[in-house]
mmCIF file of the N, C-alpha and C atoms, coordinates in Angstrom:
data_MODEL
# 
_entry.id   MODEL 
# 
loop_
_atom_site.group_PDB 
_atom_site.id 
_atom_site.type_symbol 
_atom_site.label_atom_id 
_atom_site.label_alt_id 
_atom_site.label_comp_id 
_atom_site.label_asym_id 
_atom_site.label_entity_id 
_atom_site.label_seq_id 
_atom_site.pdbx_PDB_ins_code 
_atom_site.Cartn_x 
_atom_site.Cartn_y 
_atom_site.Cartn_z 
_atom_site.occupancy 
_atom_site.B_iso_or_equiv 
_atom_site.pdbx_formal_charge 
_atom_site.auth_seq_id 
_atom_site.auth_comp_id 
_atom_site.auth_asym_id 
_atom_site.auth_atom_id 
_atom_site.pdbx_PDB_model_num 
ATOM 1   N N  . MET A 1 1  ? 114.629 73.900  -85.077  1.00 0.00 ? 1  MET A N  1 
ATOM 2   C CA . MET A 1 1  ? 113.980 74.038  -86.575  1.00 0.00 ? 1  MET A CA 1 
ATOM 3   C C  . MET A 1 1  ? 113.298 75.239  -86.321  1.00 0.00 ? 1  MET A C  1 
ATOM 4   N N  . GLY A 1 2  ? 112.275 75.510  -85.168  1.00 0.00 ? 2  GLY A N  1 
ATOM 5   C CA . GLY A 1 2  ? 111.597 76.547  -85.048  1.00 0.00 ? 2  GLY A CA 1 
ATOM 6   C C  . GLY A 1 2  ? 111.863 77.885  -85.161  1.00 0.00 ? 2  GLY A C  1 
ATOM 7   N N  . LEU A 1 3  ? 113.453 77.564  -84.236  1.00 0.00 ? 3  LEU A N  1 
ATOM 8   C CA . LEU A 1 3  ? 113.809 79.294  -84.173  1.00 0.00 ? 3  LEU A CA 1 
ATOM 9   C C  . LEU A 1 3  ? 114.438 79.435  -85.679  1.00 0.00 ? 3  LEU A C  1 
ATOM 10  N N  . PHE A 1 4  ? 114.801 78.612  -86.440  1.00 0.00 ? 4  PHE A N  1 
ATOM 11  C CA . PHE A 1 4  ? 115.424 79.029  -87.821  1.00 0.00 ? 4  PHE A CA 1 
ATOM 12  C C  . PHE A 1 4  ? 114.405 79.546  -88.570  1.00 0.00 ? 4  PHE A C  1 
ATOM 13  N N  . TRP A 1 5  ? 113.435 78.742  -88.600  1.00 0.00 ? 5  TRP A N  1 
ATOM 14  C CA . TRP A 1 5  ? 112.032 78.973  -89.549  1.00 0.00 ? 5  TRP A CA 1 
ATOM 15  C C  . TRP A 1 5  ? 111.755 80.515  -88.946  1.00 0.00 ? 5  TRP A C  1 
ATOM 16  N N  . ASP A 1 6  ? 111.689 80.951  -87.674  1.00 0.00 ? 6  ASP A N  1 
ATOM 17  C CA . ASP A 1 6  ? 111.570 82.471  -87.153  1.00 0.00 ? 6  ASP A CA 1 
ATOM 18  C C  . ASP A 1 6  ? 112.166 83.299  -87.763  1.00 0.00 ? 6  ASP A C  1 
ATOM 19  N N  . LEU A 1 7  ? 113.845 82.848  -87.992  1.00 0.00 ? 7  LEU A N  1 
ATOM 20  C CA . LEU A 1 7  ? 114.425 83.953  -88.062  1.00 0.00 ? 7  LEU A CA 1 
ATOM 21  C C  . LEU A 1 7  ? 114.377 84.151  -89.988  1.00 0.00 ? 7  LEU A C  1 
ATOM 22  N N  . VAL A 1 8  ? 114.053 83.159  -90.778  1.00 0.00 ? 8  VAL A N  1 
ATOM 23  C CA . VAL A 1 8  ? 113.670 83.549  -91.953  1.00 0.00 ? 8  VAL A CA 1 
ATOM 24  C C  . VAL A 1 8  ? 112.558 84.303  -92.283  1.00 0.00 ? 8  VAL A C  1 
ATOM 25  N N  . GLN A 1 9  ? 111.634 83.557  -91.649  1.00 0.00 ? 9  GLN A N  1 
ATOM 26  C CA . GLN A 1 9  ? 110.441 84.337  -91.666  1.00 0.00 ? 9  GLN A CA 1 
ATOM 27  C C  . GLN A 1 9  ? 110.614 86.467  -91.311  1.00 0.00 ? 9  GLN A C  1 
ATOM 28  N N  . GLN A 1 10 ? 111.075 86.443  -90.163  1.00 0.00 ? 10 GLN A N  1 
ATOM 29  C CA . GLN A 1 10 ? 111.717 87.627  -90.013  1.00 0.00 ? 10 GLN A CA 1 
ATOM 30  C C  . GLN A 1 10 ? 112.331 88.412  -90.850  1.00 0.00 ? 10 GLN A C  1 
ATOM 31  N N  . SER A 1 11 ? 113.106 87.629  -91.525  1.00 0.00 ? 11 SER A N  1 
ATOM 32  C CA . SER A 1 11 ? 114.352 88.061  -92.719  1.00 0.00 ? 11 SER A CA 1 
ATOM 33  C C  . SER A 1 11 ? 113.283 88.612  -93.916  1.00 0.00 ? 11 SER A C  1 
ATOM 34  N N  . GLN A 1 12 ? 112.296 87.816  -94.241  1.00 0.00 ? 12 GLN A N  1 
ATOM 35  C CA . GLN A 1 12 ? 111.511 87.785  -95.226  1.00 0.00 ? 12 GLN A CA 1 
ATOM 36  C C  . GLN A 1 12 ? 110.524 89.194  -95.217  1.00 0.00 ? 12 GLN A C  1 
ATOM 37  N N  . ILE A 1 13 ? 110.019 89.350  -94.145  1.00 0.00 ? 13 ILE A N  1 
ATOM 38  C CA . ILE A 1 13 ? 109.064 90.269  -93.453  1.00 0.00 ? 13 ILE A CA 1 
ATOM 39  C C  . ILE A 1 13 ? 109.725 91.786  -93.793  1.00 0.00 ? 13 ILE A C  1 
ATOM 40  N N  . GLN A 1 14 ? 110.915 91.742  -93.012  1.00 0.00 ? 14 GLN A N  1 
ATOM 41  C CA . GLN A 1 14 ? 111.968 92.784  -93.426  1.00 0.00 ? 14 GLN A CA 1 
ATOM 42  C C  . GLN A 1 14 ? 112.141 93.078  -94.801  1.00 0.00 ? 14 GLN A C  1 
ATOM 43  N N  . GLU A 1 15 ? 112.371 91.990  -95.677  1.00 0.00 ? 15 GLU A N  1 
ATOM 44  C CA . GLU A 1 15 ? 112.685 92.435  -97.222  1.00 0.00 ? 15 GLU A CA 1 
ATOM 45  C C  . GLU A 1 15 ? 111.361 93.153  -97.676  1.00 0.00 ? 15 GLU A C  1 
ATOM 46  N N  . GLN A 1 16 ? 109.909 92.430  -97.163  1.00 0.00 ? 16 GLN A N  1 
ATOM 47  C CA . GLN A 1 16 ? 108.725 93.058  -97.895  1.00 0.00 ? 16 GLN A CA 1 
ATOM 48  C C  . GLN A 1 16 ? 108.939 94.289  -97.482  1.00 0.00 ? 16 GLN A C  1 
ATOM 49  N N  . LYS A 1 17 ? 109.137 95.161  -96.081  1.00 0.00 ? 17 LYS A N  1 
ATOM 50  C CA . LYS A 1 17 ? 109.029 96.053  -95.422  1.00 0.00 ? 17 LYS A CA 1 
ATOM 51  C C  . LYS A 1 17 ? 109.572 97.347  -96.264  1.00 0.00 ? 17 LYS A C  1 
ATOM 52  N N  . SER A 1 18 ? 111.230 96.803  -96.725  1.00 0.00 ? 18 SER A N  1 
ATOM 53  C CA . SER A 1 18 ? 111.975 97.519  -97.165  1.00 0.00 ? 18 SER A CA 1 
ATOM 54  C C  . SER A 1 18 ? 111.633 97.910  -98.515  1.00 0.00 ? 18 SER A C  1 
ATOM 55  N N  . HIS A 1 19 ? 110.934 96.517  -99.352  1.00 0.00 ? 19 HIS A N  1 
ATOM 56  C CA . HIS A 1 19 ? 110.871 97.046  -100.867 1.00 0.00 ? 19 HIS A CA 1 
ATOM 57  C C  . HIS A 1 19 ? 109.199 97.828  -100.806 1.00 0.00 ? 19 HIS A C  1 
ATOM 58  N N  . ALA A 1 20 ? 108.521 97.596  -99.680  1.00 0.00 ? 20 ALA A N  1 
ATOM 59  C CA . ALA A 1 20 ? 107.319 98.780  -100.007 1.00 0.00 ? 20 ALA A CA 1 
ATOM 60  C C  . ALA A 1 20 ? 107.714 99.801  -99.605  1.00 0.00 ? 20 ALA A C  1 
ATOM 61  N N  . ALA A 1 21 ? 108.594 100.358 -98.897  1.00 0.00 ? 21 ALA A N  1 
ATOM 62  C CA . ALA A 1 21 ? 109.104 101.574 -98.412  1.00 0.00 ? 21 ALA A CA 1 
ATOM 63  C C  . ALA A 1 21 ? 109.592 102.270 -100.079 1.00 0.00 ? 21 ALA A C  1 
ATOM 64  N N  . SER A 1 22 ? 110.553 101.411 -100.557 1.00 0.00 ? 22 SER A N  1 
ATOM 65  C CA . SER A 1 22 ? 110.998 101.695 -101.432 1.00 0.00 ? 22 SER A CA 1 
ATOM 66  C C  . SER A 1 22 ? 109.993 101.821 -102.527 1.00 0.00 ? 22 SER A C  1 
ATOM 67  N N  . LEU A 1 23 ? 109.047 101.307 -102.938 1.00 0.00 ? 23 LEU A N  1 
ATOM 68  C CA . LEU A 1 23 ? 108.028 101.544 -103.836 1.00 0.00 ? 23 LEU A CA 1 
ATOM 69  C C  . LEU A 1 23 ? 107.287 102.775 -103.717 1.00 0.00 ? 23 LEU A C  1 
ATOM 70  N N  . GLU A 1 24 ? 106.841 102.882 -102.208 1.00 0.00 ? 24 GLU A N  1 
ATOM 71  C CA . GLU A 1 24 ? 106.345 104.490 -101.906 1.00 0.00 ? 24 GLU A CA 1 
ATOM 72  C C  . GLU A 1 24 ? 107.196 105.363 -102.285 1.00 0.00 ? 24 GLU A C  1 
ATOM 73  N N  . GLU A 1 25 ? 108.174 105.376 -101.944 1.00 0.00 ? 25 GLU A N  1 
ATOM 74  C CA . GLU A 1 25 ? 109.466 106.629 -102.506 1.00 0.00 ? 25 GLU A CA 1 
ATOM 75  C C  . GLU A 1 25 ? 109.260 106.556 -103.876 1.00 0.00 ? 25 GLU A C  1 
ATOM 76  N N  . ARG A 1 26 ? 109.274 105.523 -104.658 1.00 0.00 ? 26 ARG A N  1 
ATOM 77  C CA . ARG A 1 26 ? 109.205 105.469 -106.451 1.00 0.00 ? 26 ARG A CA 1 
ATOM 78  C C  . ARG A 1 26 ? 108.115 106.219 -106.369 1.00 0.00 ? 26 ARG A C  1 
ATOM 79  N N  . VAL A 1 27 ? 106.844 105.773 -106.090 1.00 0.00 ? 27 VAL A N  1 
ATOM 80  C CA . VAL A 1 27 ? 105.500 106.473 -106.705 1.00 0.00 ? 27 VAL A CA 1 
ATOM 81  C C  . VAL A 1 27 ? 105.372 107.953 -106.558 1.00 0.00 ? 27 VAL A C  1 
ATOM 82  N N  . ARG A 1 28 ? 105.898 108.340 -104.791 1.00 0.00 ? 28 ARG A N  1 
ATOM 83  C CA . ARG A 1 28 ? 105.929 109.510 -104.907 1.00 0.00 ? 28 ARG A CA 1 
ATOM 84  C C  . ARG A 1 28 ? 106.856 110.431 -105.862 1.00 0.00 ? 28 ARG A C  1 
ATOM 85  N N  . ASN A 1 29 ? 107.864 109.991 -106.085 1.00 0.00 ? 29 ASN A N  1 
ATOM 86  C CA . ASN A 1 29 ? 108.922 110.498 -107.121 1.00 0.00 ? 29 ASN A CA 1 
ATOM 87  C C  . ASN A 1 29 ? 108.495 110.596 -108.361 1.00 0.00 ? 29 ASN A C  1 
ATOM 88  N N  . LEU A 1 30 ? 107.836 109.569 -108.737 1.00 0.00 ? 30 LEU A N  1 
ATOM 89  C CA . LEU A 1 30 ? 106.643 109.650 -110.051 1.00 0.00 ? 30 LEU A CA 1 
ATOM 90  C C  . LEU A 1 30 ? 105.531 110.528 -110.139 1.00 0.00 ? 30 LEU A C  1 
ATOM 91  N N  . GLU A 1 31 ? 105.275 110.947 -109.144 1.00 0.00 ? 31 GLU A N  1 
ATOM 92  C CA . GLU A 1 31 ? 104.212 111.716 -108.733 1.00 0.00 ? 31 GLU A CA 1 
ATOM 93  C C  . GLU A 1 31 ? 104.465 113.337 -109.046 1.00 0.00 ? 31 GLU A C  1 
ATOM 94  N N  . ASP A 1 32 ? 105.568 113.586 -107.990 1.00 0.00 ? 32 ASP A N  1 
ATOM 95  C CA . ASP A 1 32 ? 106.229 115.062 -107.903 1.00 0.00 ? 32 ASP A CA 1 
ATOM 96  C C  . ASP A 1 32 ? 106.837 114.849 -109.589 1.00 0.00 ? 32 ASP A C  1 
ATOM 97  N N  . GLU A 1 33 ? 107.339 114.259 -110.518 1.00 0.00 ? 33 GLU A N  1 
ATOM 98  C CA . GLU A 1 33 ? 107.884 114.551 -111.559 1.00 0.00 ? 33 GLU A CA 1 
ATOM 99  C C  . GLU A 1 33 ? 106.672 114.769 -112.513 1.00 0.00 ? 33 GLU A C  1 
ATOM 100 N N  . LEU A 1 34 ? 105.443 113.874 -112.538 1.00 0.00 ? 34 LEU A N  1 
ATOM 101 C CA . LEU A 1 34 ? 104.470 114.137 -113.234 1.00 0.00 ? 34 LEU A CA 1 
ATOM 102 C C  . LEU A 1 34 ? 103.578 115.512 -112.939 1.00 0.00 ? 34 LEU A C  1 
ATOM 103 N N  . TYR A 1 35 ? 103.639 115.924 -111.947 1.00 0.00 ? 35 TYR A N  1 
ATOM 104 C CA . TYR A 1 35 ? 102.874 117.200 -111.598 1.00 0.00 ? 35 TYR A CA 1 
ATOM 105 C C  . TYR A 1 35 ? 103.897 118.325 -112.229 1.00 0.00 ? 35 TYR A C  1 
ATOM 106 N N  . LYS A 1 36 ? 105.537 118.453 -112.377 1.00 0.00 ? 36 LYS A N  1 
ATOM 107 C CA . LYS A 1 36 ? 106.212 119.063 -112.958 1.00 0.00 ? 36 LYS A CA 1 
ATOM 108 C C  . LYS A 1 36 ? 106.179 118.925 -114.307 1.00 0.00 ? 36 LYS A C  1 
ATOM 109 N N  . THR A 1 37 ? 105.876 117.926 -114.739 1.00 0.00 ? 37 THR A N  1 
ATOM 110 C CA . THR A 1 37 ? 105.733 117.787 -116.793 1.00 0.00 ? 37 THR A CA 1 
ATOM 111 C C  . THR A 1 37 ? 104.414 118.457 -116.658 1.00 0.00 ? 37 THR A C  1 
ATOM 112 N N  . GLN A 1 38 ? 103.292 118.333 -115.801 1.00 0.00 ? 38 GLN A N  1 
ATOM 113 C CA . GLN A 1 38 ? 101.987 119.372 -116.397 1.00 0.00 ? 38 GLN A CA 1 
ATOM 114 C C  . GLN A 1 38 ? 102.550 120.543 -116.375 1.00 0.00 ? 38 GLN A C  1 
ATOM 115 N N  . GLN A 1 39 ? 102.861 121.388 -115.392 1.00 0.00 ? 39 GLN A N  1 
ATOM 116 C CA . GLN A 1 39 ? 103.268 122.363 -115.175 1.00 0.00 ? 39 GLN A CA 1 
ATOM 117 C C  . GLN A 1 39 ? 103.896 122.980 -116.113 1.00 0.00 ? 39 GLN A C  1 
ATOM 118 N N  . LEU A 1 40 ? 104.882 122.379 -116.717 1.00 0.00 ? 40 LEU A N  1 
ATOM 119 C CA . LEU A 1 40 ? 105.851 122.823 -117.810 1.00 0.00 ? 40 LEU A CA 1 
ATOM 120 C C  . LEU A 1 40 ? 104.604 122.881 -119.057 1.00 0.00 ? 40 LEU A C  1 
ATOM 121 N N  . LEU A 1 41 ? 103.536 121.536 -118.914 1.00 0.00 ? 41 LEU A N  1 
ATOM 122 C CA . LEU A 1 41 ? 102.937 121.622 -120.488 1.00 0.00 ? 41 LEU A CA 1 
ATOM 123 C C  . LEU A 1 41 ? 102.145 122.751 -120.350 1.00 0.00 ? 41 LEU A C  1 
ATOM 124 N N  . ILE A 1 42 ? 101.739 123.001 -119.347 1.00 0.00 ? 42 ILE A N  1 
ATOM 125 C CA . ILE A 1 42 ? 100.509 124.313 -119.173 1.00 0.00 ? 42 ILE A CA 1 
ATOM 126 C C  . ILE A 1 42 ? 101.312 125.591 -119.586 1.00 0.00 ? 42 ILE A C  1 
ATOM 127 N N  . LYS A 1 43 ? 102.482 125.756 -118.880 1.00 0.00 ? 43 LYS A N  1 
ATOM 128 C CA . LYS A 1 43 ? 102.982 127.125 -119.553 1.00 0.00 ? 43 LYS A CA 1 
ATOM 129 C C  . LYS A 1 43 ? 103.498 127.337 -121.016 1.00 0.00 ? 43 LYS A C  1 
ATOM 130 N N  . THR A 1 44 ? 103.850 125.932 -121.382 1.00 0.00 ? 44 THR A N  1 
ATOM 131 C CA . THR A 1 44 ? 104.171 125.828 -122.681 1.00 0.00 ? 44 THR A CA 1 
ATOM 132 C C  . THR A 1 44 ? 102.745 126.144 -123.755 1.00 0.00 ? 44 THR A C  1 
ATOM 133 N N  . LEU A 1 45 ? 101.910 125.574 -123.391 1.00 0.00 ? 45 LEU A N  1 
ATOM 134 C CA . LEU A 1 45 ? 100.807 125.559 -124.238 1.00 0.00 ? 45 LEU A CA 1 
ATOM 135 C C  . LEU A 1 45 ? 100.567 127.245 -124.125 1.00 0.00 ? 45 LEU A C  1 
ATOM 136 N N  . ARG A 1 46 ? 100.392 127.645 -122.808 1.00 0.00 ? 46 ARG A N  1 
ATOM 137 C CA . ARG A 1 46 ? 100.013 129.111 -122.844 1.00 0.00 ? 46 ARG A CA 1 
ATOM 138 C C  . ARG A 1 46 ? 100.826 130.067 -123.721 1.00 0.00 ? 46 ARG A C  1 
ATOM 139 N N  . ALA A 1 47 ? 102.515 129.872 -123.506 1.00 0.00 ? 47 ALA A N  1 
ATOM 140 C CA . ALA A 1 47 ? 103.030 130.634 -124.307 1.00 0.00 ? 47 ALA A CA 1 
ATOM 141 C C  . ALA A 1 47 ? 102.969 130.253 -126.121 1.00 0.00 ? 47 ALA A C  1 
ATOM 142 N N  . LEU A 1 48 ? 102.597 129.312 -126.266 1.00 0.00 ? 48 LEU A N  1 
ATOM 143 C CA . LEU A 1 48 ? 102.031 128.779 -127.983 1.00 0.00 ? 48 LEU A CA 1 
ATOM 144 C C  . LEU A 1 48 ? 100.764 129.762 -127.952 1.00 0.00 ? 48 LEU A C  1 
ATOM 145 N N  . GLU A 1 49 ? 99.964  129.306 -127.369 1.00 0.00 ? 49 GLU A N  1 
ATOM 146 C CA . GLU A 1 49 ? 98.604  129.949 -127.647 1.00 0.00 ? 49 GLU A CA 1 
ATOM 147 C C  . GLU A 1 49 ? 98.786  131.341 -127.799 1.00 0.00 ? 49 GLU A C  1 
ATOM 148 N N  . GLU A 1 50 ? 99.929  132.188 -126.739 1.00 0.00 ? 50 GLU A N  1 
ATOM 149 C CA . GLU A 1 50 ? 100.006 133.642 -127.174 1.00 0.00 ? 50 GLU A CA 1 
ATOM 150 C C  . GLU A 1 50 ? 100.657 134.147 -128.351 1.00 0.00 ? 50 GLU A C  1 
ATOM 151 N N  . SER A 1 51 ? 101.302 133.218 -128.443 1.00 0.00 ? 51 SER A N  1 
ATOM 152 C CA . SER A 1 51 ? 102.575 133.695 -129.513 1.00 0.00 ? 51 SER A CA 1 
ATOM 153 C C  . SER A 1 51 ? 101.985 133.441 -131.286 1.00 0.00 ? 51 SER A C  1 
ATOM 154 N N  . THR A 1 52 ? 100.892 132.617 -130.995 1.00 0.00 ? 52 THR A N  1 
ATOM 155 C CA . THR A 1 52 ? 99.903  132.236 -132.166 1.00 0.00 ? 52 THR A CA 1 
ATOM 156 C C  . THR A 1 52 ? 98.653  132.925 -132.411 1.00 0.00 ? 52 THR A C  1 
ATOM 157 N N  . ASN A 1 53 ? 98.385  133.305 -131.065 1.00 0.00 ? 53 ASN A N  1 
ATOM 158 C CA . ASN A 1 53 ? 97.404  133.999 -130.986 1.00 0.00 ? 53 ASN A CA 1 
ATOM 159 C C  . ASN A 1 53 ? 95.855  133.256 -131.267 1.00 0.00 ? 53 ASN A C  1 
ATOM 160 N N  . GLN A 1 54 ? 95.891  131.853 -131.038 1.00 0.00 ? 54 GLN A N  1 
ATOM 161 C CA . GLN A 1 54 ? 94.958  130.669 -131.380 1.00 0.00 ? 54 GLN A CA 1 
ATOM 162 C C  . GLN A 1 54 ? 94.593  129.852 -130.015 1.00 0.00 ? 54 GLN A C  1 
ATOM 163 N N  . ASP A 1 55 ? 93.338  129.277 -129.912 1.00 0.00 ? 55 ASP A N  1 
ATOM 164 C CA . ASP A 1 55 ? 92.744  128.634 -128.721 1.00 0.00 ? 55 ASP A CA 1 
ATOM 165 C C  . ASP A 1 55 ? 93.450  127.184 -129.109 1.00 0.00 ? 55 ASP A C  1 
ATOM 166 N N  . ILE A 1 56 ? 94.093  127.105 -128.974 1.00 0.00 ? 56 ILE A N  1 
ATOM 167 C CA . ILE A 1 56 ? 94.616  125.574 -129.165 1.00 0.00 ? 56 ILE A CA 1 
ATOM 168 C C  . ILE A 1 56 ? 94.181  124.426 -128.430 1.00 0.00 ? 56 ILE A C  1 
ATOM 169 N N  . ASP A 1 57 ? 93.988  124.740 -127.079 1.00 0.00 ? 57 ASP A N  1 
ATOM 170 C CA . ASP A 1 57 ? 93.614  123.731 -126.169 1.00 0.00 ? 57 ASP A CA 1 
ATOM 171 C C  . ASP A 1 57 ? 91.779  123.331 -126.111 1.00 0.00 ? 57 ASP A C  1 
ATOM 172 N N  . GLY A 1 58 ? 91.486  124.524 -126.610 1.00 0.00 ? 58 GLY A N  1 
ATOM 173 C CA . GLY A 1 58 ? 89.981  124.354 -126.688 1.00 0.00 ? 58 GLY A CA 1 
ATOM 174 C C  . GLY A 1 58 ? 89.090  124.877 -125.568 1.00 0.00 ? 58 GLY A C  1 
ATOM 175 N N  . ASP A 1 59 ? 89.735  125.777 -124.760 1.00 0.00 ? 59 ASP A N  1 
ATOM 176 C CA . ASP A 1 59 ? 89.342  126.177 -123.510 1.00 0.00 ? 59 ASP A CA 1 
ATOM 177 C C  . ASP A 1 59 ? 88.111  127.596 -123.602 1.00 0.00 ? 59 ASP A C  1 
ATOM 178 N N  . GLY A 1 60 ? 88.241  127.939 -124.614 1.00 0.00 ? 60 GLY A N  1 
ATOM 179 C CA . GLY A 1 60 ? 87.642  129.092 -125.250 1.00 0.00 ? 60 GLY A CA 1 
ATOM 180 C C  . GLY A 1 60 ? 88.346  130.526 -124.978 1.00 0.00 ? 60 GLY A C  1 
ATOM 181 N N  . ARG A 1 61 ? 89.204  130.439 -124.559 1.00 0.00 ? 61 ARG A N  1 
ATOM 182 C CA . ARG A 1 61 ? 90.081  131.618 -124.455 1.00 0.00 ? 61 ARG A CA 1 
ATOM 183 C C  . ARG A 1 61 ? 91.997  131.384 -124.980 1.00 0.00 ? 61 ARG A C  1 
ATOM 184 N N  . VAL A 1 62 ? 92.556  132.295 -125.194 1.00 0.00 ? 62 VAL A N  1 
ATOM 185 C CA . VAL A 1 62 ? 93.710  132.393 -125.784 1.00 0.00 ? 62 VAL A CA 1 
ATOM 186 C C  . VAL A 1 62 ? 94.705  132.636 -124.604 1.00 0.00 ? 62 VAL A C  1 
ATOM 187 N N  . GLY A 1 63 ? 95.796  132.111 -124.304 1.00 0.00 ? 63 GLY A N  1 
ATOM 188 C CA . GLY A 1 63 ? 96.548  132.143 -122.948 1.00 0.00 ? 63 GLY A CA 1 
ATOM 189 C C  . GLY A 1 63 ? 96.087  131.502 -121.725 1.00 0.00 ? 63 GLY A C  1 
# 
């Protein structure tokens, strides 16, 4: 019975490691996507400020 229990526990440990690696990869992908979204937002804001000649984000300058 002890050997069977050890195999079950080892299987559960491997499953948790796999899940953790998958979660880390998903977090990394989300962080990359957030960065890209932020960069696009900055470019869009600059273009909007330049086209309207207004300080939209309140940083004291246009563009």
